[in-house]
VORODO-916316 format. One line per 10 residues: number of its first residue (from 1); their letters; for each residue x, y, z of N, C-alpha, C, O, CB. Coordinates in Angstrom, 1 decimal. Glycine has a CB too. Layout:
<fises>
NUM) a) X/Y/Z/X/Y/Z/X/Y/Z/X/Y/Z/X/Y/Z ~ ...
</fises>
This chain:
<fises>
1) xxxxxxxxxx) -9.7/0.2/21.6/-8.6/0.1/20.6/-7.3/-0.3/21.4/-7.1/0.0/22.5/-8.3/1.5/19.9 ~ -6.5/-1.1/20.7/-5.3/-1.6/21.3/-4.2/-0.6/21.5/-3.4/-0.7/22.4/-4.8/-2.8/20.5 ~ -4.2/0.4/20.6/-3.2/1.5/20.7/-1.8/1.1/20.1/-0.9/1.8/20.1/-2.9/1.8/22.2 ~ -1.7/-0.1/19.5/-0.5/-0.6/18.9/-0.3/0.2/17.6/-1.3/0.3/16.8/-0.5/-2.1/18.6 ~ 0.9/0.6/17.3/1.3/1.2/16.1/2.2/0.3/15.3/3.2/-0.1/15.8/1.9/2.6/16.3 ~ 1.9/0.1/14.0/2.8/-0.7/13.2/3.8/0.2/12.6/3.4/1.2/11.9/1.9/-1.5/12.1 ~ 5.1/-0.1/12.8/6.1/0.7/12.3/6.8/0.1/11.0/6.5/-1.0/10.7/7.2/0.9/13.4 ~ 7.7/0.8/10.5/8.5/0.3/9.3/9.3/-0.9/9.8/9.4/-1.9/9.0/9.5/1.4/8.8 ~ 9.8/-0.9/11.0/10.5/-2.1/11.5/9.6/-3.3/11.6/10.0/-4.4/11.3/11.1/-1.7/12.9 ~ 8.4/-3.1/12.0/7.4/-4.2/12.1/7.1/-4.8/10.7/7.1/-6.0/10.5/6.1/-3.7/12.7
11) xxxxxxxxxx) 7.0/-3.9/9.7/6.8/-4.3/8.3/8.0/-5.1/7.8/7.8/-6.2/7.2/6.5/-3.2/7.4 ~ 9.2/-4.6/8.1/10.4/-5.3/7.7/10.5/-6.7/8.4/10.9/-7.6/7.7/11.6/-4.4/8.0 ~ 10.1/-6.7/9.6/10.2/-8.0/10.4/9.2/-9.0/9.8/9.5/-10.2/9.6/9.9/-7.8/11.9 ~ 8.0/-8.5/9.4/7.0/-9.4/8.7/7.5/-9.9/7.4/7.4/-11.1/7.1/5.7/-8.6/8.5 ~ 8.2/-9.1/6.6/8.8/-9.5/5.3/9.9/-10.5/5.6/10.0/-11.6/4.9/9.4/-8.3/4.5 ~ 10.7/-10.3/6.6/11.8/-11.2/7.0/11.2/-12.6/7.3/11.7/-13.6/6.9/12.6/-10.7/8.2 ~ 10.1/-12.6/8.2/9.6/-13.9/8.6/8.8/-14.6/7.5/9.0/-15.8/7.4/8.6/-13.7/9.7 ~ 8.1/-13.9/6.6/7.3/-14.5/5.7/7.9/-14.8/4.3/7.6/-15.7/3.6/6.0/-13.7/5.4 ~ 8.9/-13.9/3.9/9.5/-14.1/2.6/10.8/-14.8/2.7/11.2/-15.5/1.7/9.6/-12.7/1.9 ~ 11.5/-14.6/3.8/12.8/-15.3/3.9/14.0/-14.5/3.5/15.1/-15.0/3.5/12.8/-16.5/3.2
21) xxxxxxxxxx) 13.8/-13.2/3.2/15.0/-12.3/2.9/15.7/-12.0/4.2/15.1/-12.3/5.3/14.5/-11.0/2.2 ~ 16.9/-11.6/4.1/17.6/-11.2/5.4/16.9/-10.0/6.0/16.1/-9.3/5.3/19.1/-10.9/5.1 ~ 17.2/-9.7/7.2/16.6/-8.5/7.9/17.0/-7.2/7.1/16.1/-6.3/7.0/17.1/-8.4/9.4 ~ 18.2/-7.1/6.7/18.7/-5.9/6.0/17.9/-5.8/4.7/17.5/-4.7/4.3/20.2/-6.0/5.8 ~ 17.8/-6.9/3.9/17.1/-6.9/2.6/15.6/-6.6/2.8/15.0/-5.9/2.0/17.3/-8.2/1.9 ~ 15.1/-7.1/3.9/13.6/-6.9/4.2/13.4/-5.4/4.5/12.5/-4.8/4.0/13.2/-7.7/5.4 ~ 14.3/-4.8/5.3/14.1/-3.4/5.6/14.3/-2.5/4.4/13.6/-1.5/4.2/15.2/-3.0/6.7 ~ 15.3/-2.9/3.5/15.5/-2.2/2.3/14.3/-2.3/1.3/13.9/-1.3/0.7/16.8/-2.7/1.6 ~ 13.7/-3.4/1.3/12.5/-3.6/0.4/11.4/-2.8/0.9/10.7/-2.1/0.1/12.1/-5.1/0.4 ~ 11.1/-2.8/2.2/10.0/-1.9/2.7/10.3/-0.5/2.4/9.4/0.2/2.0/9.9/-2.1/4.3
31) xxxxxxxxxx) 11.5/0.0/2.6/11.9/1.4/2.3/11.7/1.7/0.8/11.2/2.8/0.5/13.3/1.7/2.7 ~ 12.0/0.8/-0.1/11.9/1.0/-1.5/10.4/1.1/-1.9/10.0/2.0/-2.6/12.5/-0.1/-2.3 ~ 9.6/0.3/-1.3/8.1/0.4/-1.6/7.5/1.7/-1.1/6.8/2.3/-1.8/7.4/-0.9/-0.9 ~ 7.9/2.0/0.2/7.3/3.3/0.7/7.8/4.5/-0.1/7.1/5.4/-0.4/7.8/3.4/2.2 ~ 9.1/4.5/-0.5/9.7/5.6/-1.3/8.9/5.7/-2.6/8.6/6.8/-3.1/11.2/5.4/-1.5 ~ 8.7/4.6/-3.2/8.0/4.6/-4.5/6.6/5.2/-4.4/6.1/6.0/-5.2/7.9/3.2/-5.2 ~ 5.9/4.8/-3.4/4.5/5.3/-3.1/4.6/6.8/-2.9/3.8/7.6/-3.5/3.9/4.6/-1.9 ~ 5.5/7.2/-2.0/5.7/8.7/-1.7/6.0/9.5/-3.0/5.4/10.5/-3.2/6.8/8.9/-0.6 ~ 7.0/9.0/-3.8/7.4/9.7/-5.0/6.2/9.8/-6.0/6.1/10.9/-6.6/8.5/9.0/-5.6 ~ 5.4/8.8/-6.1/4.3/8.9/-7.0/3.3/9.9/-6.6/2.7/10.6/-7.4/3.6/7.5/-7.2
41) xxxxxxxxxx) 3.0/9.9/-5.3/2.1/10.8/-4.7/2.6/12.3/-4.9/1.8/13.2/-5.2/1.8/10.5/-3.2 ~ 3.8/12.5/-4.6/4.4/13.8/-4.8/4.3/14.3/-6.2/4.1/15.5/-6.5/5.9/13.8/-4.3 ~ 4.5/13.4/-7.2/4.4/13.7/-8.6/2.9/14.0/-9.0/2.7/14.4/-10.1/4.9/12.6/-9.4 ~ 2.0/13.8/-8.1/0.6/14.0/-8.4/-0.1/12.8/-9.0/-1.3/12.9/-9.4/0.5/15.2/-9.3 ~ 0.5/11.7/-8.9/-0.1/10.5/-9.5/-1.0/9.8/-8.4/-0.7/10.0/-7.2/1.0/9.5/-10.0 ~ -2.0/9.1/-8.9/-2.8/8.4/-8.0/-2.2/7.0/-7.7/-1.6/6.4/-8.6/-4.3/8.2/-8.6 ~ -2.2/6.6/-6.5/-1.6/5.3/-6.1/-2.7/4.4/-5.6/-3.4/4.6/-4.6/-0.5/5.4/-5.0 ~ -3.0/3.3/-6.4/-4.1/2.4/-6.0/-3.5/1.0/-5.7/-2.8/0.4/-6.5/-5.1/2.2/-7.2 ~ -3.7/0.6/-4.4/-3.2/-0.7/-3.9/-4.5/-1.5/-3.8/-5.3/-1.4/-2.9/-2.4/-0.6/-2.6 ~ -4.7/-2.4/-4.8/-5.9/-3.2/-4.9/-6.2/-3.9/-3.6/-5.3/-4.4/-2.9/-5.7/-4.2/-6.0
51) xxxxxxxxxx) -7.4/-3.9/-3.2/-7.9/-4.5/-1.9/-7.4/-3.8/-0.7/-7.6/-4.3/0.4/-7.5/-5.9/-1.9 ~ -6.8/-2.6/-0.9/-6.3/-1.9/0.3/-6.9/-0.4/0.3/-7.8/-0.1/1.0/-4.8/-1.8/0.4 ~ -6.3/0.4/-0.6/-6.7/1.8/-0.6/-6.2/2.5/-1.9/-5.4/2.0/-2.6/-6.3/2.5/0.6 ~ -6.7/3.7/-2.0/-6.2/4.6/-3.1/-5.8/5.9/-2.4/-6.5/6.5/-1.6/-7.3/4.9/-4.2 ~ -4.6/6.4/-2.8/-4.0/7.6/-2.3/-4.1/8.6/-3.5/-3.6/8.3/-4.6/-2.6/7.5/-1.8 ~ -4.6/9.8/-3.3/-4.7/10.8/-4.3/-4.3/12.2/-3.8/-4.4/12.4/-2.6/-6.1/10.8/-5.0 ~ -3.9/13.0/-4.7/-3.6/14.4/-4.4/-4.8/15.3/-4.9/-5.3/15.1/-6.0/-2.3/14.9/-5.1 ~ -5.3/16.2/-4.1/-6.3/17.1/-4.4/-5.8/18.5/-4.3/-5.1/18.8/-3.3/-7.6/16.9/-3.6 ~ -6.2/19.4/-5.2/-5.8/20.8/-5.1/-7.0/21.5/-4.5/-8.2/21.4/-5.0/-5.5/21.4/-6.5 ~ -6.8/22.2/-3.4/-7.9/22.9/-2.8/-7.7/24.4/-3.1/-6.6/24.9/-3.0/-7.9/22.7/-1.3
61) xxxxxxxxxx) -8.8/25.1/-3.4/-8.8/26.5/-3.7/-8.7/27.3/-2.5/-9.0/26.8/-1.4/-10.0/26.9/-4.6 ~ -8.3/28.6/-2.6/-8.4/29.5/-1.5/-9.8/29.7/-1.1/-10.7/29.7/-1.9/-7.7/30.9/-1.9 ~ -10.0/29.8/0.2/-11.4/30.0/0.7/-11.3/30.8/2.0/-10.2/31.1/2.6/-12.1/28.6/1.0 ~ -12.4/31.3/2.4/-12.5/32.0/3.7/-12.9/31.1/4.8/-13.8/30.3/4.7/-13.6/33.2/3.6 ~ -12.1/31.1/5.9/-12.4/30.3/7.0/-12.7/31.2/8.2/-12.6/32.5/8.1/-11.2/29.4/7.4 ~ -13.0/30.7/9.3/-13.4/31.5/10.5/-12.6/30.9/11.7/-12.6/29.7/12.0/-14.9/31.4/10.7 ~ -12.0/31.8/12.4/-11.4/31.5/13.7/-12.5/31.2/14.7/-13.2/32.0/15.0/-10.4/32.6/14.2 ~ -12.6/29.9/15.1/-13.7/29.5/16.0/-13.7/30.3/17.4/-14.7/30.5/18.0/-13.7/28.1/16.3 ~ -12.5/30.7/17.8/-12.4/31.4/19.1/-12.9/32.8/19.0/-13.6/33.3/19.9/-10.9/31.3/19.6 ~ -12.5/33.5/17.9/-12.8/35.0/17.8/-13.9/35.3/16.9/-14.5/36.3/16.9/-11.6/35.7/17.5
71) xxxxxxxxxx) -14.2/34.3/16.0/-15.2/34.5/14.9/-14.6/35.3/13.8/-15.4/35.6/12.8/-16.4/35.3/15.5 ~ -13.4/35.7/13.8/-12.7/36.5/12.7/-12.6/35.7/11.5/-12.2/34.5/11.5/-11.4/37.0/13.2 ~ -12.9/36.3/10.3/-12.8/35.6/9.1/-11.3/35.7/8.6/-10.7/36.8/8.7/-13.7/36.2/8.0 ~ -10.7/34.6/8.2/-9.4/34.6/7.7/-9.3/33.8/6.4/-10.0/32.8/6.2/-8.4/34.0/8.8 ~ -8.4/34.3/5.5/-8.3/33.5/4.2/-7.4/32.2/4.4/-6.4/32.3/5.1/-7.6/34.4/3.1 ~ -7.9/31.2/3.9/-7.1/29.9/3.9/-6.5/29.8/2.5/-7.2/29.7/1.5/-8.0/28.7/4.3 ~ -5.2/29.7/2.5/-4.5/29.7/1.2/-4.7/28.4/0.4/-5.0/27.4/1.0/-3.0/29.9/1.4 ~ -4.6/28.5/-0.9/-4.7/27.3/-1.7/-3.6/26.3/-1.4/-2.5/26.7/-1.1/-4.7/27.6/-3.3 ~ -3.9/25.0/-1.5/-2.9/24.0/-1.1/-3.3/22.7/-1.7/-4.3/22.5/-2.3/-2.9/23.8/0.4 ~ -2.3/21.8/-1.7/-2.5/20.4/-2.1/-2.6/19.5/-0.9/-1.8/19.7/0.0/-1.3/20.0/-3.1
81) xxxxxxxxxx) -3.6/18.6/-0.9/-3.7/17.7/0.2/-3.8/16.3/-0.4/-4.2/16.0/-1.5/-5.0/18.0/1.0 ~ -3.4/15.3/0.4/-3.4/13.9/0.0/-4.7/13.3/0.7/-5.0/13.6/1.8/-2.1/13.1/0.5 ~ -5.4/12.5/-0.1/-6.5/11.8/0.4/-6.3/10.3/0.4/-5.5/9.8/-0.4/-7.8/12.2/-0.4 ~ -6.9/9.7/1.4/-6.8/8.2/1.5/-8.2/7.7/1.4/-9.0/8.0/2.3/-6.0/7.8/2.8 ~ -8.5/6.8/0.5/-9.8/6.2/0.4/-9.6/4.7/0.5/-9.1/4.0/-0.4/-10.5/6.6/-1.0 ~ -10.2/4.2/1.6/-10.1/2.7/1.8/-10.9/2.0/0.8/-12.0/2.4/0.4/-10.5/2.4/3.3 ~ -10.4/0.8/0.4/-11.2/0.0/-0.5/-12.4/-0.7/0.2/-12.4/-0.8/1.4/-10.3/-1.1/-1.2 ~ -13.3/-1.2/-0.5/-14.4/-1.9/0.1/-14.0/-3.1/0.8/-14.6/-3.5/1.8/-15.5/-2.2/-1.0 ~ -12.9/-3.8/0.3/-12.4/-5.0/0.9/-11.8/-4.6/2.3/-12.1/-5.3/3.2/-11.3/-5.6/0.0 ~ -11.1/-3.6/2.4/-10.5/-3.1/3.7/-11.6/-2.7/4.6/-11.6/-3.1/5.8/-9.5/-2.0/3.5
91) xxxxxxxxxx) -12.6/-2.0/4.1/-13.7/-1.5/5.0/-14.5/-2.7/5.6/-14.8/-2.8/6.7/-14.7/-0.7/4.2 ~ -14.7/-3.8/4.7/-15.4/-5.0/5.2/-14.6/-5.7/6.2/-15.1/-6.2/7.2/-15.7/-5.9/4.0 ~ -13.2/-5.8/6.0/-12.4/-6.5/7.0/-12.4/-5.8/8.3/-12.4/-6.5/9.4/-10.9/-6.6/6.5 ~ -12.4/-4.5/8.3/-12.4/-3.7/9.6/-13.8/-4.0/10.3/-13.8/-4.2/11.5/-12.3/-2.2/9.3 ~ -14.9/-3.9/9.5/-16.2/-4.1/10.1/-16.3/-5.6/10.6/-16.8/-5.7/11.7/-17.3/-3.9/9.0 ~ -15.8/-6.5/9.9/-15.9/-7.9/10.3/-15.1/-8.1/11.6/-15.6/-8.8/12.6/-15.3/-8.9/9.3 ~ -13.9/-7.5/11.7/-13.1/-7.6/12.9/-13.8/-6.9/14.1/-13.8/-7.4/15.2/-11.7/-7.0/12.7 ~ -14.5/-5.8/13.8/-15.2/-5.1/14.9/-16.4/-6.0/15.4/-16.6/-6.1/16.6/-15.8/-3.8/14.4 ~ -17.1/-6.5/14.5/-18.3/-7.4/14.9/-17.8/-8.6/15.6/-18.5/-9.0/16.6/-19.1/-7.8/13.6 ~ -16.7/-9.2/15.2/-16.2/-10.4/15.9/-15.7/-10.0/17.3/-16.0/-10.8/18.2/-15.0/-11.0/15.1
101) xxxxx) -15.1/-8.9/17.4/-14.6/-8.5/18.8/-15.8/-8.2/19.7/-15.8/-8.5/20.9/-13.7/-7.2/18.7 ~ -16.8/-7.5/19.1/-18.0/-7.2/19.8/-18.7/-8.5/20.3/-19.2/-8.5/21.4/-19.0/-6.3/19.0 ~ -18.8/-9.5/19.4/-19.5/-10.7/19.7/-18.7/-11.5/20.8/-19.4/-12.1/21.7/-19.5/-11.6/18.5 ~ -17.4/-11.5/20.8/-16.6/-12.2/21.8/-16.3/-11.4/23.1/-15.9/-11.9/24.1/-15.3/-12.6/21.2 ~ -16.6/-10.1/23.0/-16.3/-9.2/24.1/-17.2/-9.1/25.2/-17.0/-8.3/26.1/-16.1/-7.9/23.6
</fises>
């Protein structure tokens, strides 16, 4: 793995280069999109980005867990978690890139 992390600044820079907005407008646009996605998820709505992924909220019930170190049973409180499910298109792109790298590597 390359270890590279794509940041908000990288996304804004890509919008700047490809769309032609100013750097400030590009950064603002990226922030607006991320905020809208976050707000929808917090409201409990499903966010589906076609050919990319679906983000959903799941409610998990209380359950009994076990401390692996001591073996002691402890209750795990009910909570809401976000799930990320990659689309088949994204999964295939990742696989294709892996196979290409393996072939050339």
